[in-house]
Phi, psi and omega in degrees: 000131182279152174268004180239148174236139176249135174215170179248128177240116184050040178084353180269125176291126181233136177247131179224166177296138178305137181092356180291151174279161174298326177301318177295321180295322177300319180295314179300319182288345178079025178296137181058053175069023179085004180280348177076041181223163177240357186245156174233158179282174178298339178267000178093001180281141178299141176242123179270163174305138186256306188264333180072008179226018172088003183275317189281339179067015182283351185247025183296134179216171172259127177242114183051042174084001180239142179293130179217165173263123184300323184290340185250005183247124179276134179298143175227149179305130175084358179301143177243120182246130175241126182266347182258357184281000000 
């Protein structure tokens, strides 16, 4: 069993520690200036995950074509995450 997981975020190959959340992978990938987010405020400012437990919905992404919360989704090998969908 590998201690690393590989996934694609917006087409970019990202390697993270096995068991990491997609929110952590966003941070590793430097999405939105390294803030680890896929969303922006109405003024265009990056919004990072806020609560980390799925309540605030600030970390919504598409994972393999389905809407998911990045903070509540564990990375899996080959997963495809889209932050702009």
